[in-house]
Structures are given as C-alpha cells and as structure tokens.
TORKOL-4160 file (C-alpha; in steps of 0.2 Angstrom, whole numbers, padded with zeros to 4 digits, m for minus):
190
<pt num="1" X="m0193" Y="0041" Z="0021"/>
<pt num="2" X="m0179" Y="0053" Z="0022"/>
<pt num="3" X="m0180" Y="0054" Z="0041"/>
<pt num="4" X="m0176" Y="0035" Z="0043"/>
<pt num="5" X="m0158" Y="0039" Z="0038"/>
<pt num="6" X="m0156" Y="0055" Z="0049"/>
<pt num="7" X="m0141" Y="0048" Z="0058"/>
<pt num="8" X="m0132" Y="0046" Z="0042"/>
<pt num="9" X="m0137" Y="0063" Z="0036"/>
<pt num="10" X="m0131" Y="0071" Z="0052"/>
<pt num="11" X="m0114" Y="0063" Z="0049"/>
<pt num="12" X="m0113" Y="0069" Z="0031"/>
<pt num="13" X="m0119" Y="0086" Z="0036"/>
<pt num="14" X="m0105" Y="0087" Z="0049"/>
<pt num="15" X="m0093" Y="0084" Z="0034"/>
<pt num="16" X="m0103" Y="0097" Z="0023"/>
<pt num="17" X="m0107" Y="0083" Z="0011"/>
<pt num="18" X="m0126" Y="0085" Z="0010"/>
<pt num="19" X="m0139" Y="0098" Z="0007"/>
<pt num="20" X="m0157" Y="0092" Z="0007"/>
<pt num="21" X="m0171" Y="0100" Z="m0003"/>
<pt num="22" X="m0189" Y="0096" Z="0001"/>
<pt num="23" X="m0202" Y="0100" Z="m0013"/>
<pt num="24" X="m0219" Y="0108" Z="m0008"/>
<pt num="25" X="m0231" Y="0111" Z="m0022"/>
<pt num="26" X="m0246" Y="0118" Z="m0012"/>
<pt num="27" X="m0251" Y="0122" Z="0006"/>
<pt num="28" X="m0269" Y="0120" Z="0001"/>
<pt num="29" X="m0273" Y="0102" Z="0004"/>
<pt num="30" X="m0287" Y="0101" Z="m0008"/>
<pt num="31" X="m0275" Y="0107" Z="m0022"/>
<pt num="32" X="m0262" Y="0096" Z="m0016"/>
<pt num="33" X="m0273" Y="0081" Z="m0017"/>
<pt num="34" X="m0278" Y="0085" Z="m0035"/>
<pt num="35" X="m0260" Y="0089" Z="m0041"/>
<pt num="36" X="m0251" Y="0075" Z="m0031"/>
<pt num="37" X="m0263" Y="0062" Z="m0025"/>
<pt num="38" X="m0256" Y="0049" Z="m0013"/>
<pt num="39" X="m0241" Y="0060" Z="m0008"/>
<pt num="40" X="m0236" Y="0067" Z="0009"/>
<pt num="41" X="m0246" Y="0083" Z="0014"/>
<pt num="42" X="m0237" Y="0100" Z="0015"/>
<pt num="43" X="m0239" Y="0100" Z="0034"/>
<pt num="44" X="m0229" Y="0083" Z="0035"/>
<pt num="45" X="m0216" Y="0090" Z="0023"/>
<pt num="46" X="m0214" Y="0106" Z="0034"/>
<pt num="47" X="m0212" Y="0094" Z="0049"/>
<pt num="48" X="m0198" Y="0085" Z="0039"/>
<pt num="49" X="m0190" Y="0102" Z="0035"/>
<pt num="50" X="m0191" Y="0106" Z="0054"/>
<pt num="51" X="m0184" Y="0089" Z="0059"/>
<pt num="52" X="m0169" Y="0090" Z="0047"/>
<pt num="53" X="m0165" Y="0108" Z="0052"/>
<pt num="54" X="m0165" Y="0104" Z="0071"/>
<pt num="55" X="m0154" Y="0089" Z="0067"/>
<pt num="56" X="m0141" Y="0101" Z="0060"/>
<pt num="57" X="m0144" Y="0096" Z="0042"/>
<pt num="58" X="m0145" Y="0110" Z="0029"/>
<pt num="59" X="m0162" Y="0110" Z="0021"/>
<pt num="60" X="m0171" Y="0120" Z="0009"/>
<pt num="61" X="m0188" Y="0120" Z="0000"/>
<pt num="62" X="m0191" Y="0118" Z="m0019"/>
<pt num="63" X="m0207" Y="0126" Z="m0024"/>
<pt num="64" X="m0211" Y="0116" Z="m0040"/>
<pt num="65" X="m0219" Y="0116" Z="m0051"/>
<pt num="66" X="m0226" Y="0134" Z="m0050"/>
<pt num="67" X="m0242" Y="0134" Z="m0061"/>
<pt num="68" X="m0248" Y="0152" Z="m0065"/>
<pt num="69" X="m0266" Y="0154" Z="m0060"/>
<pt num="70" X="m0266" Y="0138" Z="m0050"/>
<pt num="71" X="m0253" Y="0138" Z="m0036"/>
<pt num="72" X="m0242" Y="0154" Z="m0040"/>
<pt num="73" X="m0252" Y="0165" Z="m0028"/>
<pt num="74" X="m0246" Y="0153" Z="m0014"/>
<pt num="75" X="m0227" Y="0157" Z="m0016"/>
<pt num="76" X="m0226" Y="0170" Z="m0001"/>
<pt num="77" X="m0235" Y="0159" Z="0011"/>
<pt num="78" X="m0225" Y="0143" Z="0006"/>
<pt num="79" X="m0209" Y="0152" Z="0008"/>
<pt num="80" X="m0214" Y="0159" Z="0025"/>
<pt num="81" X="m0220" Y="0142" Z="0031"/>
<pt num="82" X="m0204" Y="0134" Z="0025"/>
<pt num="83" X="m0193" Y="0147" Z="0033"/>
<pt num="84" X="m0202" Y="0146" Z="0049"/>
<pt num="85" X="m0199" Y="0127" Z="0049"/>
<pt num="86" X="m0180" Y="0129" Z="0047"/>
<pt num="87" X="m0178" Y="0130" Z="0028"/>
<pt num="88" X="m0163" Y="0141" Z="0024"/>
<pt num="89" X="m0164" Y="0142" Z="0005"/>
<pt num="90" X="m0178" Y="0141" Z="m0008"/>
<pt num="91" X="m0179" Y="0136" Z="m0026"/>
<pt num="92" X="m0192" Y="0136" Z="m0039"/>
<pt num="93" X="m0196" Y="0129" Z="m0056"/>
<pt num="94" X="m0210" Y="0135" Z="m0068"/>
<pt num="95" X="m0221" Y="0122" Z="m0075"/>
<pt num="96" X="m0217" Y="0115" Z="m0093"/>
<pt num="97" X="m0227" Y="0102" Z="m0102"/>
<pt num="98" X="m0215" Y="0093" Z="m0114"/>
<pt num="99" X="m0221" Y="0079" Z="m0125"/>
<pt num="100" X="m0236" Y="0069" Z="m0120"/>
<pt num="101" X="m0237" Y="0078" Z="m0103"/>
<pt num="102" X="m0245" Y="0093" Z="m0112"/>
<pt num="103" X="m0260" Y="0082" Z="m0117"/>
<pt num="104" X="m0261" Y="0074" Z="m0100"/>
<pt num="105" X="m0261" Y="0091" Z="m0091"/>
<pt num="106" X="m0274" Y="0099" Z="m0103"/>
<pt num="107" X="m0286" Y="0084" Z="m0099"/>
<pt num="108" X="m0282" Y="0085" Z="m0080"/>
<pt num="109" X="m0284" Y="0104" Z="m0079"/>
<pt num="110" X="m0301" Y="0104" Z="m0089"/>
<pt num="111" X="m0308" Y="0090" Z="m0077"/>
<pt num="112" X="m0302" Y="0098" Z="m0061"/>
<pt num="113" X="m0302" Y="0116" Z="m0064"/>
<pt num="114" X="m0314" Y="0119" Z="m0079"/>
<pt num="115" X="m0318" Y="0137" Z="m0074"/>
<pt num="116" X="m0299" Y="0142" Z="m0076"/>
<pt num="117" X="m0292" Y="0129" Z="m0087"/>
<pt num="118" X="m0290" Y="0140" Z="m0102"/>
<pt num="119" X="m0283" Y="0155" Z="m0092"/>
<pt num="120" X="m0270" Y="0143" Z="m0084"/>
<pt num="121" X="m0265" Y="0135" Z="m0101"/>
<pt num="122" X="m0263" Y="0153" Z="m0109"/>
<pt num="123" X="m0252" Y="0158" Z="m0095"/>
<pt num="124" X="m0241" Y="0143" Z="m0097"/>
<pt num="125" X="m0240" Y="0146" Z="m0115"/>
<pt num="126" X="m0235" Y="0164" Z="m0113"/>
<pt num="127" X="m0220" Y="0159" Z="m0102"/>
<pt num="128" X="m0214" Y="0147" Z="m0116"/>
<pt num="129" X="m0214" Y="0156" Z="m0132"/>
<pt num="130" X="m0233" Y="0153" Z="m0135"/>
<pt num="131" X="m0231" Y="0134" Z="m0133"/>
<pt num="132" X="m0235" Y="0123" Z="m0118"/>
<pt num="133" X="m0219" Y="0113" Z="m0122"/>
<pt num="134" X="m0202" Y="0121" Z="m0121"/>
<pt num="135" X="m0186" Y="0112" Z="m0122"/>
<pt num="136" X="m0174" Y="0127" Z="m0124"/>
<pt num="137" X="m0160" Y="0126" Z="m0112"/>
<pt num="138" X="m0159" Y="0141" Z="m0100"/>
<pt num="139" X="m0178" Y="0145" Z="m0102"/>
<pt num="140" X="m0187" Y="0129" Z="m0101"/>
<pt num="141" X="m0187" Y="0129" Z="m0082"/>
<pt num="142" X="m0187" Y="0148" Z="m0079"/>
<pt num="143" X="m0199" Y="0154" Z="m0093"/>
<pt num="144" X="m0200" Y="0171" Z="m0101"/>
<pt num="145" X="m0212" Y="0185" Z="m0103"/>
<pt num="146" X="m0222" Y="0195" Z="m0091"/>
<pt num="147" X="m0231" Y="0181" Z="m0082"/>
<pt num="148" X="m0214" Y="0172" Z="m0078"/>
<pt num="149" X="m0206" Y="0189" Z="m0073"/>
<pt num="150" X="m0220" Y="0193" Z="m0061"/>
<pt num="151" X="m0218" Y="0175" Z="m0053"/>
<pt num="152" X="m0200" Y="0177" Z="m0052"/>
<pt num="153" X="m0202" Y="0194" Z="m0044"/>
<pt num="154" X="m0214" Y="0187" Z="m0031"/>
<pt num="155" X="m0203" Y="0173" Z="m0027"/>
<pt num="156" X="m0188" Y="0184" Z="m0025"/>
<pt num="157" X="m0197" Y="0196" Z="m0013"/>
<pt num="158" X="m0204" Y="0181" Z="m0003"/>
<pt num="159" X="m0186" Y="0174" Z="m0001"/>
<pt num="160" X="m0179" Y="0191" Z="0003"/>
<pt num="161" X="m0192" Y="0194" Z="0017"/>
<pt num="162" X="m0193" Y="0177" Z="0025"/>
<pt num="163" X="m0175" Y="0170" Z="0022"/>
<pt num="164" X="m0165" Y="0186" Z="0023"/>
<pt num="165" X="m0149" Y="0177" Z="0029"/>
<pt num="166" X="m0149" Y="0165" Z="0015"/>
<pt num="167" X="m0132" Y="0157" Z="0014"/>
<pt num="168" X="m0127" Y="0147" Z="m0001"/>
<pt num="169" X="m0122" Y="0130" Z="0004"/>
<pt num="170" X="m0104" Y="0125" Z="0000"/>
<pt num="171" X="m0099" Y="0107" Z="m0001"/>
<pt num="172" X="m0082" Y="0101" Z="0006"/>
<pt num="173" X="m0076" Y="0089" Z="m0008"/>
<pt num="174" X="m0059" Y="0088" Z="0000"/>
<pt num="175" X="m0063" Y="0072" Z="0009"/>
<pt num="176" X="m0066" Y="0063" Z="m0008"/>
<pt num="177" X="m0050" Y="0054" Z="m0015"/>
<pt num="178" X="m0050" Y="0046" Z="m0032"/>
<pt num="179" X="m0044" Y="0028" Z="m0029"/>
<pt num="180" X="m0027" Y="0024" Z="m0036"/>
<pt num="181" X="m0028" Y="0011" Z="m0050"/>
<pt num="182" X="m0020" Y="m0005" Z="m0046"/>
<pt num="183" X="m0015" Y="m0007" Z="m0064"/>
<pt num="184" X="m0012" Y="0005" Z="m0077"/>
<pt num="185" X="m0027" Y="0004" Z="m0089"/>
<pt num="186" X="m0016" Y="0002" Z="m0104"/>
<pt num="187" X="m0009" Y="m0014" Z="m0096"/>
<pt num="188" X="m0026" Y="m0022" Z="m0101"/>
<pt num="189" X="m0020" Y="m0022" Z="m0119"/>
<pt num="190" X="m0003" Y="m0031" Z="m0116"/>
C-alpha cells in the first residue's frame, strides 16, 4: 500500500521529512504464515524496500518481534537481505507478552510448535525478569539477561557487517512553521 504514494514520499524525502521502516518478522515463509497469516510475504517486503530505496526514499528494516528460539536465528540473513535490497538502517524489538497477549501466545506456540514451546516460553521469561509480561520502561522492548544480550550482539554484528555505512537519518524540521493565531487565546474569555 505504501508504494501507491511513492510520488508524495519522494517529495517528502527531498525535504528530509520522511524515513520509512518496513517490518520483516521472518524470511521463512512457513514461519511467516504461522506468525502473521494474511500479511505480505518477506519477499514482497524486500521488494518494497528496494523500490523505496531506488526512488531516493530513506528506508530501513524493523526486525520485530524477535522471538528467541523461533526467529532469532534469522537475524543475520534478514539484515543481509534487507541491506541488499537497499535498507540503510535496521532496528529490532524483542518480544514481550503483556496482558492477555501472553495467554494467546502460549496457546499459539503450543499448537504450532509443540516441540519447542516450553523452550521458547522459558527464553522469553528469562529476558523479562522471569515473566512473560514486562511493562518496565527501558527494558520491556530490549529485554535483559544472557538470551537478550546474545540476540543484541547477533543483531549488532549483522548490522555492522551488512550495513557498515549506517547513517542516522536527520529530519529537516526547519520547513515547519507554527501558524500564527488569529486571536490571542485569552481573547476567548472577554
């Protein structure tokens, strides 16, 4: 859907007002279908990255959610494929299962991956203070502990290898001007 507005995005990119992040959960089609049924394939998402990049629109990849024991091993290939398609930056988020999402995920993982469900759930809990749910600001998306550290290290190494010239995108907000009020707000009470 984003490609239908590519002309507008190009204009905004020229003014440094836009940076697009495309999420890719898995390159393995069988896993993608189980995790995100009825969504666009990774191959098509990579084509979107390539199209946007060739059009001069800054684009990156968001690898999320990273689920240890399920898709965490794909990080290097995912970053490489994205970089080869034109992504210039990458981000990641570790899975967190707040509220009723935890129960839904537990049911889903046991139905779809019964052989490794307990391992995956234990890894997730190890990243969030022993719980599947984590609302703590600063750790809820990054996780903590050995599993989280190893995933972050794998991600960093992949980005360093496949996106060595990573440049942080800088917006040019100088084109925005706050409209001058026609009336002073305090005039409303006269």
